[in-house]
N, C-alpha and C positions, 0 to 999 in steps of 0.2 A: 553808232558803233555797234551796239548790241543787236540792231536790226540786220546789219550787214553780216555779222557772225552767224546769226540764225539762218540767213539766206544761204550762206556758204554750207552750213551743216545740212540744210534741207536739200541743197543741190547734190552734195556728196551722197546722201542717203538715196535720193531719187536715181542717181547713177547706179548704185548697188541694188536698190530695191525700187524699180520703176513702179509707178502707180498702176494698179490693176483694178479691174472691175469684174464683179461676179454677178451675172445676170440670173434672175429668178423669174421664170416664166410660168404663168398660170393660164387657165382657160380664158380669162377675161382681159388680163393685162400683163405687161412685162415690167419687172422692176430690176434694179441693179444695186449692188453694194460696192461702194468705192473703198478700196484698201489703200490707205496712204502709206508712204514709206516708213513713217514712224510706227504705224500699226503692224506692218510686216516685220519691222525690227523687233518689236516686243514679242510677237508670236514666235519668231525664229529663236530668240533668246530663251523664251519659256520652254519651247520644245527641246532645245539643247540641254537646258537645266534638267528637264524631266528624264531625258535619256541618260545623262551623267548620273543622276540619282539612282536610276534603275541599275546601272552598271555597278556603282559603288555598293548598293544594298545587296546585289547578287553576290559580289565578292565577299562581303562581310558574312552573309549566310553560309557560303561555302567554307570560309575559314572557321566559323563557329561549329559547323558540322564536323569538320576534320578535328578541331580541338576537342569537341565533346566526345568523339569516338576515341581519341587517345586517352582522355580523362577516364572514360568508362573502362577502357582496357586496363589502365593503371589501377583504378579502384578495384577491378576484378582481381588483379594480381595481388593487391594489398589485402583484399578479403581472403584470398586463398592462403597467403602467408600467415595472416592472423589466425585463421582456423587451424592451420598446421601447428602454429605456436600454442594455441589453446589445447589442442589434442596432446601435444608434447607435455604441457604443464599438467594436464589431467593424468597422463601416464606417470609422470614423476610423483604427483600427489598420491596415486594409488600405490606406487612402490614405497613411498614414505609411510603410508598408512600400514602397509604390510610389515615394514621394518619396525614401526612403533608397536604393533601387536606382538611381534616376536620379542622385542625388547621387554614388553610388559610381562610376557610369559617367562622370560629368563629372570626377570626381577622377582616374580612370584616364586619361581622355583628356588632362587637363592634365599628368599626369606624362609621358605619351608625347610631348606637344608640347614639354615642358621638355627631355626627352632629345634630341629632334631639334634644338631651338634651341641647346642646349649644344654639340652636335657642330658645328653651323654656326659658332658663336662661336669654337670652338677652331680650326676650319679657317681662318676669316677672320683670326684672330690670327697663325697660321702664315704665311699668304700675305702679310700685312702686313709681317711680319718679313723675308720673302724680298724683297719690293719695296724695303724700306728698305735692305737689304744691297745690292741691285742699284743703287740710286741712289748709295750711297756709292762703289761701284766705278766707276760712270760719272763721278762727280764727281772721283775720284782720277785717272782716265785723262784727263779734260779738263784738270785742273790740270797733269798731266805734259805733255800736248800743248802747252798754252800756254807752259809753261816751255821746251820744246824749240823752239817758234816764236821766242821771245825770244832764245834762244841762237843760232838760225839767223840772225836779223836782226843780232845782234852780229857773228857770223862773217862775214856778207856785208859789213858795214861795214868790218871789219878787212881783208877781202880787197880791197875797192875801194881803200882807202887804200894797201895794199901794192902793188896793181897800178899805182896812180898814181905811186908812187915808182919802181918798176922801169921804167915807161914813160919817166920823165925821164932815168934813167941810160942806157937804151938809145939814146934819141934823141941823147944827147950823144956817145955813142961811135960808133954805127953806125945812123943813122936810117933808112937805106934798106933794110937787110937784115932788121931785126926789128920792123917796124912792125905787122905783122898778128898776131903770136903773142900778145901780152897782150890784144888785143881779142877774139880767139877764146876765150881762157881765161876772160876776164871774161864773155863772152856765155853760155858754158856754165854758169858758176857762177850767173849771174843766172837762167838758165832753170831750173836745178835748184832754186834757192831759191824761185822763183815757183811751181814745181810743188809743192814741199813746203808753201809758204804756202797755196796753193789747197786742198791736201789737208787741212791743219790746219783751215782755215776750214770746209771741208765736213764734216769730222769733228765740229768744234765745233757747227755748226748741227744736224747729225744728233743729237748728244748732247743739245742743248737741246730739240729736238723730242721725243726719247725721254723726257727729264726731264719735259717738260710732260704727255706722255701718262701717265707714271707718277704725276705729281702729281694729274691728273684721276681716274685709277683709284683712287688712295689716297683722294681725297675721296669718291668713290662708295662705296668700302668703308667709310669712316668713317660715312657716312650709313646704310649697311646695318647696320653694327655698332650704331649708335645706335638704330635701329628694333628690332633684335634685343634690345638691352638693355632698351628700354621694354617689349617684350612679356614678357620674362623677369621684369622687376620687377612687372608687373601680374599675371603668373601666380603669382609668389611671394606677392603680397598676398592674392589670392583663395584661395590654398592654405594658407598658414600661419595666417592669422587665424582661420578656423573651427576648426582643430585646437587652437589656443591657447585659444579660447573654450570648446571642449568640455572640456578638462582643467580650466579654472578653474571652470566650472559644476559639475563633479563634485567640487570642493573639493580637487583635487590640486595640490601645489606644482610648477609647471612648471619652475622653475629647478633644483630638486633632482632632479626626474625626468630632465631632459635631461642633467644631469651624470652621473647614474647610468648612463644608456644610453650616453653618450659613453665612460665608463670601460670598459663592457663591449664596445664596438666601437671600439677605439682604433687599429686598424691603419690605415696610410696608403698612398696610391697610388691610381691610377685617375683617372677624369675629374674628380672633385671635389677633388683636391689643389689648394690655393691656388697661384696663379701666382707664380713666383719673380721678384724684382726684379733688375735689371741690376747686375752687379758692376763696371761700368766707370765708376762715379761719375756716371751720367747721372740726370737728374731723372725721377722716376716719373710716367708719364702718367696723366691722369684715367681713361682706359679701363682701365688696370691696376687702379686702385683700385676702379673700378666693377665690374670682373669679379670681383675678390676678394670684394667685398661680396655680389655675387650668389651666388658659390660658397658663401659662408658661410650665406646664406639657404637654399640648396639643402641644405646639410648639416643645418641646423635642421629643414627639412621632412622629411628622411630620419629624423632622430632622433625627430620627432613620429610619423612613420609606424610606426617600430619600437615606440615606447612605446604607441601605440594598439593594436597587436597584443597587447601584454602586459597591458592593462587591460580589464576586462569591459564594453566598449562594444558589446554585442550582446544579442539576445534568445536565450534558451535553447530556445525552441520556434519552429520555422520553419513548421509547418503551422497551419491555422486553430485558434484556441483562444478560450476565454472568460477574461477577467480577473475572478476571483471574490473575491479578498481583497487589500486593500492593506496597506501597512506601518503599524504603529502599534497602539494599544490597540483591542481588540474584545471582544465578549461571548462567553463560553465557553458553548456550547449545553448542556453536560453539568452544569456547576456553577452557571451563571447569573451568575458573577462576571466581572470584567474582567481580561484578561491581555494581555501584550505580544506582538504578532505580529511577529516579527523578520525577516520576509521578505514576499514577494508570492506569490500562488497563481495558477497558470495551469491551467485545466481543458480537457481534450481527451480523445479516445477512448483507451481502454487500449491500451498498446503504442506510443503515439506516440513517435517518435524525439526524444531530448533531446541537445543539443549544447553543447560547452564554449563559453563566451562569451569566452575569451581563452587565450593560450598559458600553459602552466603544468605543474605536476607533481602527480600524484594522490597525496594523503597519507592518504586513507582511502577504502575501497571495501568496505562491508559493512553489517551490521545495527547500528542504534543505537536505544535506547529512545526512543519518541516519534516519531523520524524514520523508522523503518522501514529500508528499504534506502537507504543514504546514500552519496553520492560527494562527497568534499571535494577541491578543487583549489587548490593554493598558487600564486599568481601573483607577479609582481614588485611592488615598491613596498609590500610588506606587505599585499597584498590576497588574500583567500581567498573562494572561492565554494562554496556548498553546494547540492546537488540531492537532495531528500528524497522519500520515499514511492514509490520506483521499483519496478517489477515485475521488472526484470532489470537487472543491472549488466554493462557491457561493457568495463570497464577494470580494471586492477590497480594496487595500491599501488606507487609508484615509476615508473609509466609517464609519459612526457612526452607531453602532448597539445597540439594547436594549436587555434586558434579554428575552430569549425565541426565538430570531430571528434565522431563519434557516441559518447557515453559511457554511455548507458542508455536504458531504455524507461519511459514514464509508467505509474504504477500506483496502488495504494491500500494499500500496506503501512504499518504503524505506526498512529499515532493519527490517523485520518482519518474523514471523513463521506462520501467518494466519491473517484473517480479524479481526481487532479490532481498538479501538480508544485509543491512548496514550494521557492522559490528564494531564497537568502540571499547577501548580499555583506557581508563583514566587513573592516574596515581596522584593522590593529593589534589584532586580536582583538575589536573592538567592532562590533556590527551597525549597518549604515547602510541607508538606503532604496535598494534596487536601482534604483528608477525614476529616481533622480538620474543614474545612468550611462546608462540606456536613453534618457531624454529628452535628455541632453546630446549623444548621438551621432546624434539623429534627422536633423539637417541635414547630417551629414558622411558617414555610411555608409548 
């Protein structure tokens, strides 16, 4: 059965592929190669497979070339859009920097104006106290003069009565001899009393005129004081509210921070000491209360200013830079997975100066795996900043730095793809978005 099937298959193949012979002739003999139907079938199938493979490979290459061209064009468009976006962000950052510098100048001007107004306020308060003391002295002298005038009137009345009695006695005993003596004595007494009365009246009128002048001057000074108070209150409003908003937007508890700064700066004295009340039992004037309230607001402004120097409300890079990576999850170019990026990246030329963003103490300055050359600065309120991938470190552990101090140079040390600064802010050991602090301070500094 199997032999007959093989014979039939061979016969069918021989009909389609008849047996052929290929003759090979040389100088000496002639040989031939017999090509069986099965051999021809295998060769034909192999050739067809080779042609099909060539066609398919050519089609795949053409499709790849077309797809690669489209991909390159898309990548070129994406790169153009990315560069345009970076340029736009750079322009926005330059504008924000200019606005921050202008705000800083306005803030400094407001502080200078507040200092001048405060000095004027204290001088006006001192002058007002002097004028009030002068009025009290004049009023005391006036009351004494009026009392003396009443005593002089009573003495004159007694003298007239006494002179009348003596005149009656003398007239009874010797009217001709002593008629002119009491009259001369009485005339002299009346003349002296009239002169004293005229002097008292003139002094009283002069005192009243002086009192009116002083009252008018006090009224003018009160008006000036009220204007100064209004300007100071407006200055406090436009100075304190932005600082309070800046701390609240950064998520910092303002009450606890101000208490902490107040404990660290608890010395008293100087122009911002609250005005003391009178110890004579007098009622406290509204100006005293208003002045103490303003001095309290000035003290709060100073506390905010001190706290702002101790918190990282600044940019670590002052030269032109590119903002290349935000805070949050991002794709790892090496592993392809997603990992948390706990800071922000600023790209600039190698060696760019890097600056401390707040007052603090350096707690680390050296190499750390992944970070490369790293500087850590501990600030107040449990805040820590980190500056990674530096090419050179310019501070030492334990060194106290101030905002704006040069702490290192930008580089590409550690796990990086290029030159940049990795900047972190941590509160209580937990990483937070540094842009919260940078954006919160954009309208103040």
